[in-house]
C-alpha positions in Angstrom: 30.1 24.2 8.7 28.7 21.2 10.6 27.6 18.1 8.9 23.9 18.9 9.4 24.3 22.5 8.2 26.1 21.2 5.1 23.2 18.8 4.3 20.5 21.5 4.3 21.7 23.3 1.2 21.9 20.0 -0.6 18.3 19.2 0.5 17.2 22.6 -0.8 18.9 21.8 -4.2 17.2 18.4 -4.2 13.8 20.0 -3.5 14.3 22.5 -6.3 15.0 19.7 -8.7 11.9 17.8 -7.7 9.7 20.9 -8.0 11.2 21.7 -11.5 10.6 18.2 -12.7 6.9 18.2 -11.6 6.5 21.6 -13.1 7.7 20.4 -16.5 5.1 17.6 -16.4 2.3 20.0 -15.4 3.3 22.3 -18.3 3.2 19.5 -20.8 6.9 19.7 -21.7 7.3 16.2 -20.3 4.7 13.8 -21.6 2.5 11.8 -19.3 1.7 8.4 -20.9 -1.5 6.4 -20.2 -1.5 2.6 -20.1 -4.3 0.6 -21.7 -5.6 -0.5 -18.3 -6.5 1.3 -15.0 -3.4 2.1 -13.0 -3.2 2.2 -9.2 0.0 3.7 -7.7 1.2 2.7 -4.3 3.9 4.9 -3.0 5.1 7.3 -0.3 6.9 10.6 0.2 9.7 9.0 2.3 12.7 7.0 1.2 11.7 3.5 2.1 10.4 1.9 5.3 6.6 2.4 5.0 5.7 -1.1 4.0 5.0 -0.8 0.3 5.8 -4.4 -0.6 3.5 -6.0 2.0 0.8 -3.5 1.0 1.1 -4.4 -2.7 1.0 -8.1 -1.8 -2.1 -7.6 0.3 -3.8 -5.4 -2.4 -3.0 -7.8 -5.2 -4.4 -10.7 -3.2 -7.6 -8.8 -2.4 -8.1 -7.9 -6.1 -7.6 -11.5 -7.1 -10.2 -12.6 -4.5 -12.7 -10.2 -6.1 -12.2 -11.7 -9.6 -9.9 -9.0 -10.9 -6.5 -9.8 -12.6 -3.8 -7.5 -11.4 -0.4 -7.0 -12.8 2.5 -5.4 -11.0 5.0 -2.8 -12.4 8.1 -2.2 -10.4 11.6 -0.8 -10.8 13.3 -3.6 -8.9 15.8 -1.7 -6.7 19.0 -3.5 -6.0 18.8 -5.9 -9.0 21.6 -6.7 -11.4 21.3 -4.9 -14.7 19.0 -2.0 -15.7 16.9 -3.5 -18.6 13.4 -4.9 -18.6 13.0 -8.1 -16.7 9.9 -10.3 -16.6 10.0 -11.2 -12.9 6.9 -13.5 -13.2 4.8 -14.3 -16.2 1.9 -15.2 -13.9 2.2 -18.9 -15.0 4.8 -20.0 -12.5 8.0 -19.0 -14.4 10.1 -16.6 -12.3 13.3 -14.7 -13.0 16.3 -15.3 -10.7 16.3 -13.2 -7.6 19.5 -11.3 -8.6 17.9 -10.3 -11.9 14.5 -9.3 -10.4 15.5 -7.6 -7.1 14.5 -8.7 -3.6 11.1 -7.1 -3.3 9.8 -8.2 -6.7 11.1 -11.7 -5.9 9.0 -11.8 -2.7 5.9 -10.6 -4.6 6.5 -13.2 -7.3 6.7 -16.1 -4.8 3.7 -14.9 -2.8 1.6 -14.1 -5.9 2.3 -16.8 -8.5 -0.8 -15.9 -10.6 0.2 -12.3 -10.9 2.5 -11.1 -13.8 5.3 -8.8 -12.6 7.6 -6.7 -14.8 10.6 -4.7 -13.6 11.9 -1.7 -15.6 12.9 1.8 -14.8 10.5 2.9 -17.5 7.1 2.0 -16.1 5.5 2.8 -19.5 7.7 0.2 -21.2 7.0 -2.3 -18.3 3.3 -1.8 -18.7 3.4 -2.4 -22.4 5.5 -5.6 -22.0 3.2 -6.9 -19.2 0.1 -6.5 -21.3 1.9 -8.4 -24.1 2.5 -11.4 -21.9 -0.7 -11.2 -19.9 -3.3 -9.4 -22.1 -6.2 -10.4 -19.7 -4.7 -8.2 -16.9 -7.5 -5.9 -15.7 -5.6 -3.5 -13.4 -2.0 -2.4 -13.1 -0.4 -1.9 -9.7 2.5 0.6 -9.8 4.8 -0.3 -7.0 6.6 2.7 -5.5 5.0 4.9 -8.1 4.1 8.2 -6.3 7.0 10.2 -7.7 6.9 8.4 -11.1 4.5 10.8 -12.7 5.4 9.9 -16.3 2.8 7.1 -16.2 -0.8 8.3 -15.6 -2.6 6.7 -12.7 -6.3 6.4 -11.9 -5.7 6.3 -8.2 -2.7 7.4 -6.0 -2.4 5.5 -2.7 0.2 7.0 -0.4 1.5 5.3 2.7 2.6 7.1 5.8 4.5 5.3 8.6 2.8 5.7 11.9 6.2 5.4 13.7 7.8 8.2 11.7 5.1 10.1 9.7 7.1 13.1 8.6 10.3 11.0 7.8 12.5 13.5 9.7 10.7 16.5 8.4 13.4 17.4 5.8 14.2 16.4 2.2 17.0 14.1 1.3 19.8 14.1 2.3 19.0 16.1 5.4 16.0 13.9 6.2 14.2 11.0 4.5 11.7 12.9 2.4 11.7 12.3 -1.3 9.2 15.1 -1.8 7.9 17.9 0.5 4.9 16.9 2.7 2.7 19.2 0.7 3.0 16.6 -2.1 0.5 14.5 -0.1 -2.2 16.7 -1.6 -1.7 14.7 -4.9 -2.9 11.6 -3.1 -6.3 10.1 -3.6 -6.2 7.8 -0.6 -3.7 7.8 2.3 -3.0 4.8 4.4 -1.2 5.0 7.8 0.9 1.8 8.1 2.3 0.2 11.2 -0.6 1.3 13.2 0.0 -1.5 15.6 3.4 -0.1 16.5 2.5 3.6 17.2 -0.5 5.8 17.6 -1.8 6.6 14.1 -3.4 9.9 15.1 -0.3 12.1 14.5 0.1 10.6 11.0 -3.6 11.2 10.3 -3.3 14.7 11.5 -0.3 15.3 9.3 -2.3 14.0 6.4 -5.2 16.2 7.2 -2.9 19.2 7.4 -1.2 18.7 4.0 -4.0 16.9 2.1 -7.3 18.2 3.5 -10.2 16.1 2.3 -8.2 13.1 1.3 -9.6 9.9 3.0 -7.2 8.4 5.5 -7.2 4.7 6.5 -5.1 2.5 8.8 -3.1 -0.6 8.1 -1.5 -3.0 10.5 1.4 -5.4 10.0 1.1 -8.9 11.5 3.7 -11.7 11.7 2.5 -14.8 9.9 5.3 -17.0 11.2 8.9 -18.0 11.3 9.8 -20.4 8.5 12.8 -22.6 7.7 14.4 -23.0 4.3 11.8 -25.6 3.3 8.9 -23.4 4.1 8.1 -25.2 7.4 6.7 -23.3 10.3 9.0 -23.0 13.3 7.9 -21.8 16.7 10.3 -19.0 17.8 11.3 -20.9 20.9 12.2 -23.9 18.9 14.8 -22.3 16.7 17.9 -24.5 16.6 20.7 -23.8 19.1 20.8 -21.3 21.9 21.3 -18.2 19.8 20.7 -16.7 16.4 22.2 -13.9 14.4 19.5 -11.5 13.1 20.0 -9.9 9.8 18.2 -6.9 8.3 19.0 -5.0 5.1 16.2 -2.5 5.4 15.7 1.3 5.2 14.7 1.1 8.8 16.2 -2.0 10.4 14.8 -1.1 13.8 11.4 -2.2 12.6 12.8 -5.8 12.3 14.2 -5.5 15.8 10.8 -4.5 17.1 9.2 -7.5 15.3 11.7 -9.9 17.0 11.0 -8.3 20.4 7.3 -8.9 19.8 8.1 -12.6 19.2 10.2 -12.8 22.3 13.4 -13.4 20.3 16.6 -11.8 21.7 19.3 -12.5 19.1 22.9 -12.9 20.1 23.8 -10.4 17.4 21.8 -8.0 15.3 23.4 -7.0 12.0 22.0 -4.2 9.9 22.9 -3.6 6.3 21.9 -1.0 3.8 18.6 -1.3 2.0 18.6 -3.7 -1.0 22.1 -4.9 -0.2 23.6 -7.5 -2.5 25.2 -10.0 -0.2 28.8 -10.7 -1.2 31.8 -12.2 0.4 32.3 -9.2 2.8 28.7 -9.4 4.1 28.7 -13.2 4.4 32.0 -12.9 6.3 30.5 -10.4 8.7 27.6 -12.8 9.4 30.0 -15.8 9.9 32.2 -13.8 12.3 29.2 -12.7 14.3 28.0 -16.3 14.6 31.5 -17.5 15.6 31.9 -14.8 18.2 28.5 -15.5 19.8 28.2 -19.2 19.3 25.1 -18.7 17.1 23.9 -21.8 15.2 21.4 -20.1 12.8 20.6 -16.9 11.0 17.2 -15.3 11.3 16.4 -12.8 8.5 13.7 -10.6 7.1 11.9 -12.2 4.1 13.5 -9.5 1.9 17.0 -10.6 3.0 16.2 -14.3 3.1 15.5 -14.5 -0.7 19.1 -13.3 -1.3 20.8 -15.3 1.5 19.2 -18.6 0.8 22.0 -19.6 -1.7 24.9 -18.4 0.3 24.1 -18.3 4.0 26.9 -19.9 6.1 24.4 -21.3 8.7 20.8 -22.7 8.6 18.6 -19.8 7.5 15.2 -18.9 8.9 13.0 -16.0 7.9 10.2 -14.0 9.5 7.2 -13.4 7.3 4.8 -10.6 7.8 1.5 -9.5 6.2 -0.2 -6.2 6.0 -3.9 -5.4 5.9 -6.1 -2.3 5.9 -8.3 -2.1 9.0 -11.3 -0.3 7.5 -13.3 -2.5 5.2 -14.4 0.4 3.0 -10.9 1.0 1.7 -11.3 -1.3 -1.3 -14.7 0.1 -2.1 -13.2 3.6 -2.1 -10.3 2.5 -4.3 -12.3 0.5 -6.8 -15.0 3.1 -7.1 -12.4 5.6 -8.1 -10.7 3.3 -10.6 -14.1 2.4 -12.1 -15.0 6.0 -12.8 -11.8 7.0 -14.4 -11.1 6.5 -18.2 -8.6 3.8 -18.9 
């Protein structure tokens, strides 16, 4: 049996498990809990790479600008420990990066006024967040599409324009966490990375599997290259003739495309698994790549930079990006739905 042939039975078993779990919730054998505030879930059907963290950052900022007080619930993949962590209390006190996880740490730094709690139990996280920030008016459930144990008032599902069907197969044969038919549970669908690929195939896929669900487009934009002190650096002014690029992402090729758009051709491009915890082996690999190429700096994603800043063997620079939804009526559609649901 070939490797691919071996994976398909595993994918079928995985899919059966997903279907059985959802059926138990629908039958009421597993209880769905409701928080005491409206809940907006941001998620996807793929295993990473659709831009959930930049989207959550953008959405939280937009809600703040409209006078709302969002809080963020997250699992905090890649963090040390499994218990509840107050990533940010919304008053400037932040947990260490290792305790919170890379993506929650990015959100906490970008949104200092937004309380963030990490826990595998989103119900427990919601309860704790409302204890520390009782004036929170809406909860954003980061990566929450498959976490059906917490009721949500709106399900926003992201599709990657560069890979809308995520390989067309369930894990581990492909990158799908749930069958594409699960898109029918969405209330709003957003096609991300619309600047990198034609969004029409992703919109067509959404229409096929979730007829009638509104579809919007989002683009990702580079806000700049920054040094370790937060100073803006022009790409052509990076120190030394070469840099080692580092990406610990579900889809590192997205970072390579970003660098190409900036005109940066790194001397070496090192990819690591998503949510990697950088230890001696990884730092050694970066140092060797720099020595072999004569690189004088490391250029990383924002997600990697928060973990490398205390242990990088060379001056560290990061590329920051932001996401925004193109259509101005997205927020109206979202808030209208949240407003008419019971909290």
